[in-house]
C-alpha positions in Angstrom: -5.9 -27.9 21.6 -8.1 -30.0 19.4 -5.8 -31.3 16.7 -8.4 -30.1 14.0 -8.5 -26.7 15.3 -4.3 -26.7 15.0 -4.5 -28.0 11.8 -6.8 -25.5 10.5 -4.7 -22.7 12.1 -1.4 -24.3 10.7 -3.3 -24.3 7.1 -4.7 -20.9 7.7 -1.1 -19.5 8.6 0.3 -21.5 5.5 -2.2 -19.9 3.1 -1.3 -16.4 4.6 2.1 -16.9 4.2 1.5 -18.3 0.5 -0.6 -15.1 -0.3 1.8 -12.5 1.0 4.4 -14.4 -1.1 2.4 -14.4 -4.2 1.6 -10.4 -3.6 5.7 -9.9 -3.1 6.0 -11.8 -6.6 3.3 -9.5 -8.2 5.1 -6.5 -7.6 6.1 -4.8 -10.6 8.8 -1.7 -11.1 8.2 1.7 -12.8 9.7 4.0 -14.8 8.9 7.8 -15.1 10.2 9.4 -18.3 11.4 13.1 -17.1 13.6 14.0 -19.3 12.0 16.9 -21.9 13.6 20.4 -21.2 11.1 23.2 -21.1 12.4 24.6 -24.5 8.7 24.5 -26.3 5.3 25.9 -25.5 5.5 26.1 -22.0 8.6 28.7 -22.0 6.0 31.3 -21.9 4.0 30.3 -19.0 6.8 28.7 -16.5 10.7 29.4 -16.1 11.1 26.1 -14.8 14.3 24.3 -16.3 12.5 21.2 -17.3 8.4 20.2 -18.0 8.5 17.4 -15.3 9.1 20.5 -12.6 6.5 23.0 -14.1 4.5 23.5 -10.8 0.8 22.8 -10.4 -1.0 23.4 -7.3 2.3 23.8 -5.2 3.8 20.7 -6.8 5.7 19.8 -9.8 4.1 17.6 -12.5 6.3 15.2 -11.8 5.5 15.0 -8.0 2.1 14.6 -8.6 2.6 11.4 -10.6 5.3 10.1 -8.0 3.0 10.3 -5.2 0.2 8.3 -7.4 2.9 5.6 -7.8 4.1 5.6 -4.5 0.3 5.1 -3.1 -0.1 2.0 -5.0 -0.1 -1.2 -4.0 1.9 -3.2 -6.6 4.8 -0.8 -7.4 7.9 -1.5 -6.1 11.1 0.2 -7.4 10.2 3.4 -9.0 13.2 5.0 -11.3 13.1 8.5 -12.9 14.9 9.2 -16.1 15.6 13.1 -16.1 17.9 16.1 -15.2 19.6 14.2 -12.2 20.5 17.0 -10.2 17.3 19.2 -10.7 15.2 16.3 -10.1 16.6 15.0 -7.0 16.8 18.2 -5.4 12.7 18.7 -6.4 12.1 15.1 -4.8 14.1 16.2 -1.7 12.1 19.1 -0.9 8.5 17.9 -2.2 8.9 13.9 -1.3 11.4 14.0 1.6 12.5 10.3 2.4 10.8 8.6 -0.8 12.5 5.8 -2.3 13.0 6.8 -5.5 16.3 6.4 -7.9 16.9 9.0 -10.6 18.9 8.5 -13.9 20.5 11.2 -15.9 18.3 11.7 -19.0 19.8 10.9 -22.6 18.9 12.7 -25.8 15.6 11.0 -26.8 12.7 9.2 -25.2 14.2 5.7 -26.5 17.5 6.6 -24.6 15.4 7.3 -21.5 13.6 4.0 -21.5 17.0 2.1 -22.3 18.3 3.4 -19.4 15.8 2.9 -17.2 14.9 -0.6 -18.2 18.7 -1.3 -18.1 18.9 -0.1 -14.3 15.9 -2.9 -13.2 15.7 -6.6 -13.5 14.1 -8.2 -16.6 12.4 -10.9 -14.4 9.4 -8.0 -13.3 7.3 -6.1 -15.4 7.7 -2.3 -15.7 5.1 0.5 -15.9 6.3 3.2 -17.9 4.8 7.0 -17.0 5.5 10.0 -18.6 5.7 12.6 -16.0 3.1 14.7 -17.3 -0.2 13.2 -16.0 -0.7 14.9 -12.7 -4.3 13.7 -12.5 -3.8 10.2 -12.0 -4.3 8.4 -8.6 -2.7 5.1 -7.0 -5.8 2.8 -7.2 -6.1 3.9 -11.0 -2.7 2.7 -11.5 -3.2 -0.8 -9.6 -6.6 -1.2 -11.8 -4.5 -0.9 -14.8 -1.5 -3.1 -13.7 -4.2 -5.8 -12.6 -5.8 -5.8 -16.1 -2.6 -5.8 -18.0 -1.4 -8.6 -15.8 -4.9 -10.7 -16.7 -4.0 -10.3 -20.6 -0.2 -12.0 -20.4 1.1 -9.5 -22.9 4.5 -8.1 -23.7 3.1 -4.5 -23.9 -0.3 -3.1 -23.0 -1.4 0.1 -23.8 -4.7 1.9 -22.0 -7.1 4.1 -24.3 -9.8 5.6 -23.0 -13.3 6.5 -24.8 -14.0 10.1 -26.1 -17.3 10.1 -24.4 -15.5 9.4 -21.0 -13.0 12.2 -21.5 -15.3 14.7 -22.7 -17.9 14.1 -19.8 -14.9 14.2 -17.2 -13.2 17.0 -19.0 -15.7 19.3 -21.0 -13.9 21.2 -23.5 -10.8 19.1 -23.4 -8.5 18.8 -26.5 -7.3 15.5 -27.3 -6.3 13.3 -30.1 -8.8 10.8 -31.4 -8.9 7.7 -33.3 -11.9 6.0 -34.4 -12.1 2.3 -34.3 -15.0 0.0 -35.0 -15.7 0.1 -31.2 -15.9 3.9 -30.5 -13.6 6.8 -30.8 -10.7 6.5 -28.4 -7.5 8.6 -27.1 -4.0 7.0 -26.3 -3.0 6.8 -22.4 0.1 7.7 -20.8 0.8 4.5 -19.2 2.8 1.8 -20.6 2.6 -1.8 -19.0 5.9 -3.7 -20.8 7.9 -6.8 -20.3 11.6 -6.0 -20.4 13.0 -8.5 -22.5 10.1 -7.8 -25.3 11.1 -4.2 -25.4 14.9 -4.5 -25.2 14.7 -6.5 -28.7 12.8 -4.1 -30.6 14.0 -0.2 -29.4 14.1 1.2 -33.2 10.7 0.1 -34.0 9.5 1.5 -30.8 10.8 4.5 -31.2 9.4 5.0 -34.3 5.9 4.3 -33.5 6.0 6.0 -30.1 6.7 9.3 -32.1 4.0 8.7 -33.8 1.3 8.0 -31.3 -0.5 11.2 -31.6 -0.2 11.5 -35.4 -3.0 8.6 -36.3 -2.2 8.9 -40.1 1.5 8.3 -39.4 0.9 5.7 -37.0 -1.1 4.1 -39.9 1.7 4.4 -42.4 3.8 2.5 -40.4 1.6 -0.6 -39.9 0.4 -0.8 -43.4 -1.8 0.7 -46.0 -4.3 -1.9 -45.2 -4.5 -0.7 -41.8 -4.8 2.7 -42.9 -7.7 2.3 -45.2 -9.7 0.3 -42.3 -8.9 3.1 -40.1 -10.0 5.8 -42.6 -12.9 4.1 -43.0 -13.6 3.8 -39.3 -13.5 -0.1 -39.7 -10.4 -0.6 -37.7 -11.5 -3.2 -34.3 -9.2 -3.1 -31.6 -8.3 -6.8 -32.4 -7.1 -5.9 -35.7 -4.9 -3.3 -34.0 -3.5 -5.9 -31.7 -2.8 -8.2 -34.9 -0.7 -5.4 -36.5 1.4 -5.0 -33.7 2.1 -8.4 -33.3 3.1 -8.7 -37.0 5.4 -5.5 -37.1 6.8 -5.9 -33.8 6.7 -9.4 -32.9 5.3 -8.6 -29.5 2.3 -9.6 -27.9 0.6 -6.4 -27.7 -2.9 -5.5 -26.4 -5.0 -2.4 -25.9 -6.9 -2.1 -22.5 -10.0 0.3 -22.6 -9.8 1.9 -19.0 -12.6 4.0 -17.4 -10.3 6.8 -15.8 -10.2 9.4 -18.4 -7.3 11.3 -16.0 -4.8 8.5 -17.5 -5.3 9.8 -21.1 -4.9 13.8 -19.9 -1.2 14.7 -20.2 -0.1 18.1 -20.0 1.9 18.8 -23.7 0.4 22.4 -24.4 -0.6 25.4 -22.4 -4.1 24.9 -22.7 -3.6 21.6 -20.9 -1.6 23.1 -18.2 -4.4 25.5 -17.6 -7.3 22.7 -17.4 -5.2 20.7 -14.7 -4.3 23.6 -12.6 -7.9 24.9 -12.5 -8.8 21.2 -11.3 -6.0 21.0 -9.0 -6.0 24.8 -7.9 -9.8 25.8 -8.8 -10.4 28.5 -10.9 -8.2 31.7 -11.3 -9.7 34.8 -9.8 -9.8 38.0 -11.1 -8.0 40.7 -9.6 
């Protein structure tokens, strides 16, 4: 064999091995927050004990999200935080053989986030998802991960343009924020670096609780922030700077082209929407 050809083959093999190692190193973990009991607005439409277990198109909301994460190329370990026994049974029936860890939920969203993060190593980024976004897909998640990694941030939060949401889902009701660059709604996936998040649990809980209340969120971040928001002069960059100042985190907003990331099921009208999309229009008897 020609020496040059042999050297080329060795070089290609080495490059392939290095590429595979790079891909392995780039894998991240995921947490699905599924601890919300069904004791709110969905009680009248479903007898599921937990909101994550409400059925849509023959599968629980949680199963739809799990299928999307399992279908990604970038997610390694998946941890679900919720009522352990009920969720393990749901996974056993709907996704037999799936490599998913289930951890018993705590009293609050912050407790659940903490439990999830403590079960995972700190040296890998973590994608945190709610259990009520059944329209997402594996490629959507991979694209978000890729974009977040390019930003080298402690926390990345996807936002979706209102026109994209309304074009994809006419009549959908979302909470919108007016920024200098446009009108946006928040997504339901968070890309985080565990060490940075663990250092700021309390403040982040307050911020998370206000995520769908623009005025309350602005008050947390300061009255100057509030005035710019009211006047529709607040920019995405100013929002990121405020997060850095208040939380001592490198936070970045990511404008995504997939409105599915911003459509969560938190009220009966949302449930009707996703059922129509995934099951088809209800037929009259």
